[in-house]
MARGU-398579 format. One record per residue (C-alpha): residue in one letter; residue number from 1; x, y, z. Coordinates in Angstrom, 2 decimals, padded with zeros to 5 digits, always signed. Each point is the difference from the previous one (the first is absolute). Layout:
<recs>
  residuo  num        u        v        w
        a  NUM        X        Y        Z
...
</recs>
This chain:
<recs>
  residuo  num        u        v        w
        m    1  -009.49  +146.58  +099.01
        i    2  +002.90  -000.03  -002.84
        i    3  +001.51  -003.29  -001.18
        v    4  +003.57  -000.25  -000.89
        s    5  +000.91  -002.77  -001.72
        f    6  +002.89  -000.82  -002.42
        a    7  +003.20  -002.02  -001.11
        s    8  +003.82  +000.08  +000.26
        s    9  +002.56  -001.69  -000.79
        t   10  +002.71  +001.93  +000.78
        g   11  -001.26  +002.20  +002.55
        n   12  -000.45  +003.25  -002.28
        t   13  -003.61  -000.10  -000.38
        a   14  -000.53  -000.88  +003.58
        k   15  +002.30  +003.08  +001.29
        a   16  -002.71  +002.18  -002.80
        a   17  -002.28  -001.78  +001.75
        s   18  +001.32  +000.79  +003.51
        w   19  +000.15  +003.78  -001.41
        i   20  -003.89  +000.34  -000.98
        v   21  -001.30  -001.74  +003.11
        s   22  +002.25  +002.93  +001.96
        q   23  -001.80  +002.48  -001.73
        l   24  -003.82  -001.31  +000.67
        e   25  -002.02  +001.54  +002.94
        e   26  -002.66  -002.36  -000.20
        p   27  -000.08  -003.64  +001.34
        h   28  +001.48  -002.55  -001.75
        v   29  +001.13  -003.48  -000.62
        i   30  +002.47  -002.05  -002.07
        i   31  -001.16  -002.98  -001.61
        p   32  +002.15  -002.24  -001.89
        p   33  -001.38  -000.17  -003.36
        e   34  -000.57  -004.04  +000.48
        q   35  -001.76  +000.58  +002.93
        l   36  -002.20  +002.89  -001.29
        t   37  -003.90  -000.63  -000.98
        a   38  -002.77  +000.96  -001.26
        a   39  -001.65  +000.62  +003.05
        d   40  +003.09  +001.99  +000.99
        l   41  -000.54  +002.46  -003.28
        n   42  -004.20  +000.78  +001.22
        r   43  +001.13  +000.72  +003.53
        a   44  +002.88  +002.34  -001.29
        a   45  -000.38  +003.56  -000.74
        a   46  +003.12  +000.11  -002.48
        l   47  +002.33  -002.60  -000.92
        l   48  +003.90  +001.09  -000.43
        a   49  +001.50  -002.65  -002.46
        g   50  +003.66  -000.17  -000.43
        t   51  +002.02  -002.47  -002.50
        y   52  +003.88  -000.30  -001.80
        t   53  +000.25  -001.01  -003.74
        w   54  +001.39  -003.21  -001.16
        g   55  +000.94  -000.70  -002.92
        n   56  -001.44  +001.93  -002.89
        g   57  -002.27  +002.13  +002.22
        e   58  -002.17  -002.97  +001.43
        i   59  -001.93  -000.38  +003.23
        p   60  +002.35  -002.39  +001.76
        d   61  -001.40  -003.13  +001.86
        a   62  +000.38  +001.68  +003.33
        a   63  -002.69  +002.79  -000.78
        m   64  -002.33  -002.31  -002.66
        p   65  -002.76  -000.23  +002.83
        l   66  -000.31  +003.63  -000.58
        a   67  -000.73  +000.01  -003.34
        e   68  -002.20  -003.23  +000.64
        l   69  -001.59  +001.55  +002.79
        a   70  -000.91  +002.84  -002.23
        s   71  -001.07  -001.82  -002.92
        s   72  -002.21  -001.93  +001.66
        r   73  -002.70  +002.58  +000.83
        t   74  -000.46  +003.69  +000.36
        f   75  +000.28  +002.21  +002.55
        p   76  -001.82  +003.41  -000.78
        e   77  +000.64  +001.76  +003.39
        l   78  +003.89  -001.00  +000.38
        v   79  +002.34  +002.72  -000.47
        t   80  +003.09  -001.30  -001.13
        g   81  +003.65  +001.32  -000.51
        i   82  +002.46  -002.33  -001.94
        f   83  +003.78  +000.08  +000.91
        g   84  +003.14  -001.77  -000.86
        t   85  +004.11  -000.22  -000.43
        g   86  +001.52  -000.85  -003.34
        d   87  +003.29  +000.87  -001.98
        q   88  -000.20  +002.47  -002.68
        g   89  +002.84  -001.70  -001.59
        f   90  -002.56  -003.04  -001.32
        p   91  -002.79  +000.72  -002.82
        f   92  -002.99  +000.37  +001.84
        f   93  +000.74  +001.87  +003.35
        c   94  -002.07  -000.88  +002.57
        g   95  -002.06  -001.88  -002.35
        a   96  -002.02  -002.13  +002.59
        v   97  -001.07  +003.59  +001.43
        d   98  -001.49  +000.83  -003.07
        r   99  -001.74  -003.41  -000.27
        l  100  -001.57  +000.16  +003.16
        a  101  -001.13  +002.96  -000.46
        g  102  -002.13  -001.03  -003.17
        i  103  -001.35  -002.45  +001.90
        f  104  -001.09  +001.76  +002.98
        q  105  -001.05  +002.73  -002.48
        q  106  -002.86  -001.94  -001.09
        t  107  -000.92  -001.45  +003.44
        t  108  +000.48  +002.76  +002.21
        r  109  +000.39  +003.85  +000.74
        l  110  +003.38  +000.15  -001.11
        a  111  +001.45  +003.64  +001.41
        v  112  +004.01  -000.46  -000.62
        t  113  +002.99  -001.98  -001.13
        l  114  +003.81  +000.52  +001.39
        k  115  +002.87  -001.03  -001.76
        m  116  +003.37  -000.28  +002.07
        e  117  +003.28  -000.52  -001.95
        q  118  +001.39  -002.95  +002.01
        a  119  +000.20  +000.81  +004.11
        p  120  -001.72  +003.34  +000.79
        q  121  +002.19  +003.34  +000.32
        p  122  -000.42  +002.98  +002.12
        g  123  -001.60  +001.42  -003.21
        d  124  -002.62  -002.59  -000.02
        w  125  -001.21  +000.92  +003.89
        e  126  -002.13  +002.70  -001.47
        r  127  -001.50  -001.92  -003.34
        c  128  -000.64  -002.38  +003.35
        r  129  -002.21  +002.42  +001.69
        l  130  -001.47  +001.36  -003.24
        f  131  -001.17  -003.70  -000.89
        v  132  -001.74  -000.19  +003.30
        k  133  -001.71  +003.20  -000.43
        k  134  -001.22  -000.88  -003.02
        v  135  -001.82  -003.26  +001.49
        q  136  -001.33  +002.56  +002.77
        a  137  -000.93  +002.24  -002.52
        r  138  -002.59  -002.98  -002.10
        r  139  -001.23  -001.32  +003.04
        q  140  -001.20  +003.18  +000.90
        q  141  -001.97  +000.35  -003.44
        t  142  -003.09  -001.76  -000.61
        s  143  -000.77  -002.72  -002.26
        g  144  -001.25  +001.36  -003.20
        a  145  -003.16  -002.71  +000.92
        r  146  -001.26  +001.96  +002.51
        h  147  -000.74  +002.90  -001.33
        l  148  -003.66  +001.12  -001.04
</recs>
């Protein structure tokens, strides 16, 4: 099962999440960041985590549970993809995506990140499709720890 968990303030990240979800061919569930648990992640095949960016590229409070959960322990078999929306008018475009990716890179099998300018645009449809494909491809790769 794939878990999709995201924070959205203006609806832009929610729209991005809906575009990504529409590309999924596997069973999935949407769990708000504040309700996501380590047990959920241990059962999941993949996590698609989304956020908007706050202030100077900061992770907003609404997405902080994602960062805290990923920082609390490792999930060596969990494949992750981090997506988000932002405004290129600010110095740290989608900085929260970069910060979350840095955390998830250390504790999961991060496959891909995706940054979108404000609300998803028609050109982002293909990027959402590729985002899902990269997560699927990473899931098909065996963990390095399993090689002899």
